[in-house]
C-alpha positions as CSV (number, residue, x, y, z in Angstrom):
1,M,0.0,0.0,0.0
2,N,1.6,3.2,-1.2
3,K,1.3,6.7,0.5
4,T,-1.8,7.8,-1.5
5,E,-3.7,4.6,-0.9
6,Y,-2.7,4.6,2.8
7,I,-4.0,8.2,3.2
8,K,-7.2,7.5,1.3
9,E,-7.8,4.4,3.5
10,L,-7.2,6.4,6.6
11,E,-9.6,9.1,5.5
12,K,-12.2,6.5,4.8
13,R,-11.9,4.9,8.2
14,L,-11.9,8.3,10.0
15,M,-14.9,9.9,8.2
16,Y,-17.1,9.7,11.3
17,I,-14.9,11.7,13.6
18,P,-15.0,15.5,13.8
19,K,-13.5,17.2,10.7
20,E,-10.8,19.1,12.7
21,D,-9.6,15.8,14.3
22,R,-9.7,14.0,11.0
23,E,-7.6,16.7,9.2
24,D,-5.1,16.8,12.1
25,A,-4.6,13.0,11.9
26,I,-4.2,13.0,8.1
27,E,-1.8,15.9,8.3
28,Y,0.2,14.1,11.0
29,Y,0.5,10.9,9.0
30,S,1.3,12.8,5.8
31,E,4.2,14.6,7.6
32,L,5.3,11.4,9.2
33,M,5.6,9.7,5.8
34,S,7.5,12.6,4.3
35,D,9.8,12.7,7.3
36,M,10.5,8.9,7.0
37,G,11.3,9.5,3.3
38,F,8.7,7.3,1.7
39,D,8.2,7.7,-2.0
40,E,5.1,6.9,-4.0
41,S,6.1,3.3,-4.8
42,E,7.1,2.1,-1.3
43,D,4.9,-0.1,0.9
44,V,4.0,2.3,3.8
45,A,1.9,-0.3,5.7
46,A,5.0,-2.5,6.3
47,K,6.7,0.2,8.4
48,L,3.7,2.1,9.9
49,G,1.3,-0.8,10.3
50,S,-2.1,-1.1,8.6
51,A,-4.4,1.9,8.0
52,K,-7.0,0.0,10.0
53,D,-4.7,-0.1,13.1
54,A,-3.8,3.6,12.7
55,A,-7.4,4.6,12.4
56,K,-8.3,2.6,15.5
57,K,-5.5,4.3,17.5
58,I,-6.7,7.7,16.2
59,L,-10.3,6.9,17.2
60,D,-9.2,5.9,20.7
61,E,-7.2,9.1,21.1
62,C,-9.9,11.3,19.7
63,T,-12.6,9.7,22.0
64,Q,-10.4,10.1,25.0
65,K,-9.7,13.7,24.1
66,H,-13.4,14.5,23.9
67,V,-14.3,12.6,27.1
68,D,-11.6,14.6,28.9
69,E,-12.9,17.9,27.4
70,Y,-16.5,17.0,28.4
71,E,-15.5,16.2,32.0
72,E,-13.5,19.4,32.3
73,N,-16.4,21.5,30.9
74,K,-18.9,19.6,33.0
75,S,-17.1,20.3,36.3
76,V,-16.6,23.9,35.4
77,K,-20.2,24.2,34.3
78,G,-21.4,22.5,37.5
79,H,-19.4,24.9,39.7
80,A,-20.7,27.9,37.7
81,T,-24.3,26.6,38.2
82,V,-23.8,26.4,41.9
83,V,-22.4,29.9,42.0
84,W,-25.2,31.3,39.9
85,L,-27.9,29.6,42.0
86,S,-26.3,31.0,45.2
87,I,-26.3,34.5,43.7
88,L,-29.9,34.1,42.6
89,G,-30.9,32.8,46.1
90,V,-29.3,35.8,47.8
91,L,-30.8,38.3,45.3
92,S,-34.3,36.7,45.5
93,L,-34.3,36.8,49.3
94,P,-36.1,40.2,49.6
95,L,-38.9,38.7,47.5
96,S,-38.9,35.1,48.7
97,L,-38.7,35.7,52.4
98,P,-41.9,37.7,52.6
99,L,-43.6,35.1,50.4
100,A,-42.5,32.3,52.6
101,I,-43.7,34.2,55.7
102,A,-47.1,34.8,54.0
103,V,-47.5,31.1,53.1
104,L,-46.6,30.1,56.7
105,A,-49.1,32.7,58.0
106,I,-51.8,31.5,55.8
107,A,-51.1,27.9,56.8
108,F,-51.2,28.9,60.5
109,A,-54.4,30.8,60.0
110,L,-56.1,27.9,58.3
111,I,-55.0,25.5,61.1
112,A,-56.2,28.0,63.7
113,A,-59.5,28.5,62.0
114,F,-60.0,24.7,61.8
115,I,-59.2,24.4,65.5
116,A,-61.6,27.3,66.3
117,V,-64.4,25.8,64.3
118,F,-63.8,22.4,66.0
119,I,-63.8,24.1,69.5
120,A,-67.0,26.0,68.6
121,F,-68.8,22.8,67.5
122,A,-67.6,21.0,70.7
123,A,-68.8,23.9,72.9
124,S,-72.1,23.9,71.0
125,A,-72.5,20.2,71.5
126,V,-71.7,20.5,75.2
127,A,-74.1,23.4,75.6
128,L,-76.9,21.5,73.8
129,I,-76.4,18.4,76.0
130,I,-76.5,20.6,79.1
131,A,-79.6,22.5,77.8
132,G,-81.3,19.1,77.0
133,V,-80.6,17.7,80.5
134,V,-81.7,21.0,82.2
135,S,-84.8,21.0,80.1
136,L,-85.6,17.5,81.2
137,V,-85.1,18.5,84.8
138,I,-87.1,21.7,84.5
139,M,-89.9,19.9,82.7
140,W,-91.2,18.7,86.2
141,T,-91.7,22.3,87.3
142,A,-94.0,23.3,84.4
143,P,-97.6,23.9,85.4
144,G,-99.5,22.0,82.8
145,L,-99.3,18.6,81.0
146,A,-99.0,20.2,77.6
147,Q,-96.2,22.5,78.7
148,K,-94.4,19.5,80.2
149,A,-94.8,17.6,77.0
150,V,-93.4,20.5,74.9
151,I,-90.4,21.0,77.2
152,F,-89.8,17.2,77.3
153,G,-89.8,17.1,73.5
154,M,-87.6,20.2,73.2
155,G,-85.2,18.8,75.8
156,L,-85.0,15.4,74.0
157,C,-84.3,17.1,70.6
158,T,-81.7,19.4,72.1
159,L,-80.0,16.5,73.9
160,S,-80.0,14.3,70.8
161,V,-78.6,17.1,68.6
162,G,-75.8,17.6,71.1
163,I,-75.0,13.9,71.2
164,L,-75.0,13.7,67.4
165,I,-72.6,16.6,67.2
166,C,-70.4,14.9,69.7
167,Y,-70.4,11.7,67.7
168,A,-69.6,13.6,64.5
169,L,-66.7,15.5,66.1
170,F,-65.4,12.2,67.6
171,Y,-65.4,10.5,64.2
172,L,-64.0,13.5,62.4
173,M,-61.0,13.7,64.9
174,R,-60.6,9.9,64.6
175,F,-60.4,10.2,60.8
176,I,-57.9,13.1,60.9
177,I,-55.7,11.5,63.4
178,G,-55.8,8.2,61.4
179,K,-54.8,10.0,58.3
180,I,-51.9,11.8,60.0
181,F,-50.6,8.6,61.6
182,R,-51.1,6.5,58.4
183,R,-49.1,9.1,56.4
184,K,-46.3,9.1,59.0
185,S,-46.2,5.3,59.1
186,K,-46.1,5.1,55.3
187,S,-43.3,7.6,55.1
188,S,-41.3,5.8,57.8
189,K,-41.8,2.5,56.0
190,E,-40.6,4.1,52.7
191,T,-37.4,5.4,54.3
192,E,-36.6,2.0,55.7
């Protein structure tokens, strides 16, 4: 295989690498052949090895070069990203801090409102139960039978509504506590 055939074979085997790398490799081998004093009729492959082996060596070197460049750029880019995110975090603090405080305040207000409504329903239930019991006791002091019957009916209704509200609050709290503990147990199982 003479110089021209060797270079053509090398170009053919290197056609999928970047143009700049291919041109550098071809130029290197052309200069190497000139320095070694090959003329057009001599067998180049006998002294340099086959074009296939030379192409394999060039591909390995080219791949390693690009991997090294990628790693270098990746680490530089990663450090730059961290720096930019830090700068953005500091600059966004005047906006993000009040927003975070507002979100926490809204969450606290919602929890406080839920607790207040729960306490109001519980107080109402207790008041209704007490009113029902008092009505049943006062019923005996009413002067007529019709008045006693009305007070007895109102006392039973008041007592039953108070008891129903107590049951509803009990099951609501049981449901909420069950959800909270189920969520905690699921998250603890997932972390294990």
